[in-house]
Structure formats: C-alpha cells, structure tokens
N, C-alpha and C positions, 0 to 999 in steps of 0.2 A: 682096782675099780675101773681105772681108765682102760685097761686092756679088755675088760668085760664090755664096756660101752662101745669100744671100737669094733667088737665082733657082732654087734646087733645087725640084723638083716637090713639091707638097703631100704626095703619097703617101710620098715618102722622108722628108720632115721629120716626118710623123706616125709613121712607123715608128721613127725615132730616139727620138721622144718616148715611145713605148710602152715602150722598153727602159731608160728612166731610173728606177732603183729607189731611189736615195738622194737626199736633199734637196739636198745641195751640188752634185751633178752637175746636178740639175734647175734650180737657180738659175743656174748658169753657162750652161746650154742656153737658158734664157729670156732671159738678158741679151744674146744675140747680136743680136736685133732684135725688133721688134713682131710680125712674122709667126711667129717661133719661140716667142715668149711666148704668143701666142694658141693655137698648136698644143698647147703643154704644158698650158695651162689647160683646153682642151677634153678632152684625154686624161685628165687627172686627174679631171675631172667625170664622164666616162663610166665610169671604173673604180669610182667611188663608194667607194674605199678610200683615205683620206689617208695620208700618211706616218706612220710610227710615232712615238709620243710622245718628245719630247726634254725635257731639263732646261734651262731658261734659267738660267744661272748669274749670279752677282752682279757679274761683271767687265765693264767697258766700257773699251776702249782708245781714249781720246780722240784720241791722236796719229794713229792709223790709221782711226778711225771704225768700229771693229769691236766687235760684241757677241758674247760667248762663250756657246756652248751645249754641252751634252753629249748626244751621240747615244747613248742608252741601249743600243739593240740592237747597235750596232757598237763600243761602249765607246770612243768617239772624240770628242775635242774638235773642235768646228767653230766657226770665227769668221766671222760674216756681216757685211757692211757695213750699217751703219745710221747715218744722220746724227745727230750728237750732240744736236741740238735735239729729237730724237724720244724718246731714252731716257736720256741722261745726267742723273743726279740726279732722275730721275722715278720715283715709286713705281709699280711695275708689277704688274698682276694678270693671271693667265691666264684666258681665256674660251674659249667654243666656237669651232669653225670655223677654228682657227688664228690668231685675233685676240687681241691684248693690249688691256688698258685701262690708260692711263697718266695720272698726275696729277703735276704739277710744282710747283715753288715759286711759279710764277705762278698756281697753282690751276686752270689750264685742264685739262680732261679730254678725252682722245681715245681713239678706237679705232685700233689700229695693227696692220697685218699685217707681221710682221717679215721675211717673205720678199720680198714685193712692195714694201714700204716705203710702201704706201698708208695714209694717215691721214685719219680722219673725226672731225670735232668733235662733242662732246656738250656739254650745258650745263655751265657751270663750277661749282666747289664752292660759291661764295657764293650760288648760286640754290637750294640745298637749304633746306628748313625745318629747324628744330631745330638751329641752330648752337650752339656751345659758349657758355655764359653768361659765361665769362671769356675774355680775349684769349689766343689761341694763335698763335704766329708761323707764317707760311706754311710754313717748312721743317719744322715739326712737324705742321702740319695734313695735309700730303701723306702723313704716316706714320700718323696715328692716326684720322683722320676716316672713311676708307673701309674697309670690311671685305671686300666681295666684289661682283662684277658677274656677271649672268647674262643671256645673249642669247636671244631667241626664234628668230632665224634668222640666216643668213649676211649680214652687212652689204653684201656685194658682189652679193647676189642681187636683181636688179631686180624680180623677180616678187613679192617679199614685203617687207613693212615690218618692219624690225628694231626690236624693242622691247627696251630694256635695263632690267632691275631692278637697283637698287643697295641694298646693306645699308650703313647709314651712321650716323654721329653717335655720341654717347656711349652712348645707350641702344639702339643697333643697330636702327634703324627701317628701314622699306621705302619706297622711292620709285621712280618709273620715268620714262623719257624716250625719245624717238626722235631720231635725227640730224636736226638742223634745229630742234628745240625750243629755246625761249629759257630754259626753267627746268625743273627736276625737279619732278614732281608727287608729292605725298605720298600714301601709302596709309594711310588711317585704320585703326588696329588697337588692340585692347584690350591687346595684348602689346607688349613690346620684346624685346631680347635675341635677335634673329634670327641664326642662324648659317649657314644655307645656303638656297638656293632652286633651283628647277628648272622648266624649261618642258617639260611632260609632257602629251601628248594634247591639245594646243591650249590648255593653261591653265598659269598660273604657280602653283606650290605653294611654301610656305616652311615651315621648321622652326625653332622657337625653342629657347632653352636648357633648357626644361622638356620638350622632346620633343613639343610640341603641333604638329600639322600643320594648316596653313590654306591656303585657296585665296585668291588675290589677284584680286579683281574690279576690273580696271583700266578696263573699258568702262562702268562705272556712272557716273552724273552726279557722284557723290562716291566716288572709289575707296576700297575698304575690303577688309579680310580677313574671311573667313568660316571659323569653326572647322569642321574636316573630320574629324580623327581624334585620339583621345587617344593618348598614348605607350604603348609596350609595357609590360606589367605589371612586368617584371623589369629595366627600364631603369635605369641609374644616372643621376644628375643632376649632382651637384656636380663641377665641374672638367673634365667630359668634353666632347668635341666631337661634333657631329652633322653628317652630310652626307647629301644626297639624290642618288641616282644612278639613271639608267635602265639596265637590263640586259636585253637581249632582250625589250623591251616591258614589263618589270616595273618597278615602283617600289620601290627599296630605301632603307632607312634604315641608315646605318652609324654606329655609336657607337665613338669612339676613346677608349680608356681609358689614362690616364696614371698613372705613379707619383706619389707625393707630391713636392712641390718638393724638389730635391736641391741641396746646396751643394757647389760645387767648391772645396775648401779651398785649392788652389794658386792659383786665379784669384779667389776671393771672389765668384763669380757663382752665382746661383740658376738652375735650369733644370728643365724637365720632360722625362721620357723616356716615349715610347710603349711600353706593355706588351702591349696586345692590342686586338683589334677584335671587337665583336659586330655581327651583321648581321641585319636583319629584312626580310621581303618583305610588301608591303601586299596584303591580300586585299580586293578591291573588293566582293565579295559580302557579306562579314561586316563590312566597314569596320573591320578590325582588322589588327594586325601579326602575322606568323608568323615564328618563328625560322628562320634559314637556316644550314646547316652546311657547305655546299659551294658554291663559285662555279662549278664545272664548268669549261668551256673559256672562262673569262673572267678578266680582270685589271681591278682598280679603281685609280683614281688620285685621290688627295685631297690637300688642302693649300691653298696660296694661289692656287688656280685653281678654275674651275668644275669640280665633281666629274664624272668620266666613266668609262665602262668601254670595254674593247675585247675583241674575240674573239681568243683565242689560236690559233684556227684560221686566221684572217686574218693574224695577227701571231705566227707560231710562235716568234719570237725572244724573246717575253715569256713569263713563267711563268704557267701556269694556276692558278686558285684562289689568287691572290696579291693583296695590296693594296700598292701603291706609294704612299708618303706623303712629304710634305715638311713643313718646320717652319712652322706658322702661329700660333705664340705671339708675335705682333708686339710684345706688351708686354715681351718679353724679348730682342728683337732686338739690343739694345745689349750683351748678354752674349756670351761667346765659346764658344757651344755651338750646334750645329745638329741638331735632332731629325728625322732623315731616314733612310728605309730601305725594305726590302721585307719584308712580313709574309706568311709562308705560312699561309693561313687555316686549313687543315686540320691542319697540324702545330703551329701556334702558335709557330713560330720567327720571329725577326727578324734580318736581316742588313743590312749597309750596301748602299746603292745606288750611292754615289759617294764616293770617299775622297780626291779631289784638292783643289786649292785653289779659290778663288772661291766660297765658300759663305757667308761672313760678311758681313753688311751691316746698317747701322743702319735701312734702310727698305725694302730689297727683297731677300729671301732667294730661293733657288732655287725655281722653280715649274715645273709641267708645262705644255707646250704641244704641240698637234698641228699641226705645220707643214703649211700649206696654201697652194698658189699661187693 
C-alpha cells in the first residue's frame, strides 16, 4: 500500500497537501514518506501562513513518547510523538518559526521543531559568561538561568544564518550564538534586567525592566547595546512585565500589569494575577512611544515564548484586539496557580484560555508555539 501511494503523481500529492488545514492531519500526511513530507513543506512555505498558535502543555507521556498540546482554535487536545530525550525533564521556551529551545539537566541547549522532530545544537549553558557565584545544581539551573530566546530567522532556512539572542543569568543579561558556535558571546551593556527582545527590520532590539529600549550591535568587534529610546512617560515599573512585538510592520511595547502578590489561604501559596495591559507603538520619526488603544484585526501572544502577533483576518478563529497570555512568573512555578488567559484589550475583560489539566510544572509551564513543518 505504501509503495502504491509513493507512486502517485506529484500533482495529486500536492493537491492533497493543499487541503490539509490542521496540524495533526498534516503531520500524518508528512509521515507517509519523504516525498509526501517534501510536498507538504513546499505547500506550507508557498502559502506563507503557518498553522494557528497552540499551547504546549506541561504533560509528557513517557510510556508512549507523546507531548501534549492544546489546539486553541479547535479547543482540542493533540498528542504528538516526541522522543523522551528531546523534551522530557527539559525546560522549554517558545520561539519563532515553530521552533522550541530546550535545556536539560545535562545543561545542553537545543533548537527543536516539535512537528518534524529536527533538533539543532546550540552552545551549552556553561559557556555563558556571568555564571552564578554560588553553586546551583543542574536541575535548578535549567529552571532559573535562562529567561528567553529570540531567533533572527528560521533555522531550517539555508539561505540565512540563524542568530539566537538569549536573556540569561541572575541579572538578566544578553548574549548571542549561532548553531555551530562553541560558546555564547556576551553583549556588553550598562543595564541588566532585560525582559524581552525582538529581531525587527534587520536588527535586534531589547527592553529592560525600566522600559529602556536598546539596539544590540552584535556585528561590532566588541558586541554591545546602544540606548535607543526612553520608556513612555506614563509607564509603570515595579513588578510589571514588558514585551516587544511586531504588528503589521510596527514595533509595539506591551506592559503587563499585575495585582499585588496574593496568598491562597487554602494552599499557602503566593501568586500574581494579570489585571490589564497597556500598549504603545514606537514612532521612529519622533523616537518616542505613542499610546495604542485598539489592536484592530490582530491578536497578541505573550508569556514564556517569543512574543508575536497574528492577523485575525488570516486566523478568524482567534479574537481580534485581544492579548493571549501565559504564566511567566518562573520564580512562582512551584506554587499551585497558573496565570493564563485572554484579555479583550478594548473592553478590559479577562477570561480563561484553557481550563483543563496539564498546566502546573516546576520548570515548564504552558507556552505558545506556532506549529510549522
């Protein structure tokens, strides 16, 4: 039967591939043989619209080698095969182009495409500068040392060199590396406390906990940051989170506002609850931030992933002018609460995004991924 399917004309195979609109069907289609896999990859690249965002949940079934995801648009649990040595007990971070970044107890760091299973090595954690001054066990380092990873391009694109920016260490510094490098290269900066970064218009930008925007000069003989913009005048500082997102060619700054730490009397745990978001658009003519009050036909996704936006015209199953968010208070992951939901930006209301199991984890909470073959 398999040989018969492999001999189908390319035109018929391609026509089938064009009709695959959900990820799990596409994965099964690609698994038939190399020819079908190549056809699916070509069609997805030509359409330029990846599958809609999923939540990667905190559950891995070791016996069956399955990682659990939640298809938000179809409100459906999907289990995909992933070898245990690629995700089990590894701290996972969402990044662009459908790739994850993982770090395990062995402190090895990899890029991983959860659909294709392709894995690419990055320099390991001990090659970063600014290690902790006290000894931290590897099982704890995988949890606390790394904050976020940002990619310049798709690692599977042979026409471009993928550069990865990492936010790391106790003071949340910046470093970068490429697949094949032996070590991470530190980016000198007068600041620490970086919370997010973005590859925008051919450059890396980063935002710190004070809302200062910098450019990362990684091509310089001594890589460094250059101050680029002051924070908005009305921005809050203490305890809030900042994210950088590109939306329709514009650079946005998202401020996530939390309630004061709350104690759950029945559990004895402290936790934060997201109350609202403020959003600003950067005006490159005046080099200043401008308040934004409507996201139009777009939705934003923030949390333990590279921040990104989608068009709700291309993805009508997602809600316009809404912010989808996951829990990135990693210092409270040991507590039994997960701050995750959907914020209607215009109305100011917040509701749950997922109410099932598989959300609590000591080192990897749910995160958004854009599945890409």
